[in-house]
C-alpha positions, -999 to +999 in steps of 0.1 A: +758-723-440+791-706-434+788-669-444+826-662-443+833-690-468+804-681-490+814-644-490+849-654-503+833-675-531+812-646-545+822-632-579+814-597-589+813-580-622+808-543-629+787-534-659+773-502-674+739-495-661+710-493-686+686-464-689+688-427-687+719-410-673+731-385-698+768-383-706+778-402-675+760-435-686+787-444-712+817-439-688+807-453-654+802-490-647+780-488-616+758-518-621+770-549-601+764-585-612+768-611-584+776-646-595+776-675-571+782-712-580+759-733-559+772-767-568+809-760-560+804-740-529+824-751-498+802-730-475+771-750-481+764-786-471+749-810-496+714-809-482+715-771-483+726-772-519+698-795-528+673-772-510+686-741-527+684-758-561+648-767-556+636-735-540+656-711-562+654-731-595+639-701-613+669-679-604+696-705-609+710-710-645+717-744-661+753-741-650+742-739-614+751-702-612+730-679-591+731-645-608+718-613-592+721-577-604+718-543-587+718-509-603+698-490-577+725-465-568+750-445-588+778-458-566+794-491-574+803-497-537+767-491-525+753-514-552+778-541-541+766-538-504+730-539-515+734-570-536+754-589-509+727-581-483+700-592-507+719-624-516+722-635-479+686-626-472+676-648-502+698-676-490+684-675-454+648-674-467+654-704-490+672-725-464+643-723-439+628-758-437+590-759-433+575-775-402+561-810-407+523-810-404+510-835-378+477-851-387+452-847-359+418-863-353+386-843-350+375-843-313+343-861-303+327-828-291+334-810-324+320-839-344+288-841-323+283-803-326+287-806-364+260-834-366+237-813-344+241-783-367+234-805-397+202-819-381+191-784-372+196-772-407+177-802-420+148-795-398+146-759-409+146-770-445+119-797-438+097-770-422+098-750-455+077-776-473+039-773-476+021-793-450+003-825-463-033-830-452 
C-alpha cells in the first residue's frame, strides 16, 4: 500500500450537513464525502484490492467505490482531516492478514488426565446408586 499515491487518488465533495444548525445550515457546506475507487487504484496491489473488496464489501458500492462521510465538525478542513485519518485506519485494519492456524495434537499427558477425570466422574455417579443385596 502506497499512501502517497492513494492520497492523490482520493476525491472529496463538500455537501450541506443535515440536522439542526439554524440559519447557517443552508449556506455552509461543511460535510465532506470521500470517494475512493478501489478497482482503479494505482497505490494498491491486486491482492490488496481483492482483500479490501472481501473485507469491506458492505462499505463498497457496486461501482467499486468506497464512500465515507464526515460531518462531525463545523469546519470543512477539520472534517477532511478526520475522514482521511479514518479512511487510512480502515484500510490498515482491512489489509491485516490473519495468522494461519496450525493444527496441533493433544499431548499424551493431557489425554491421560482427561480419561482419569472421566473415570473419577463415572465412579462418583456409580456410587450414587442404591446398593444391591
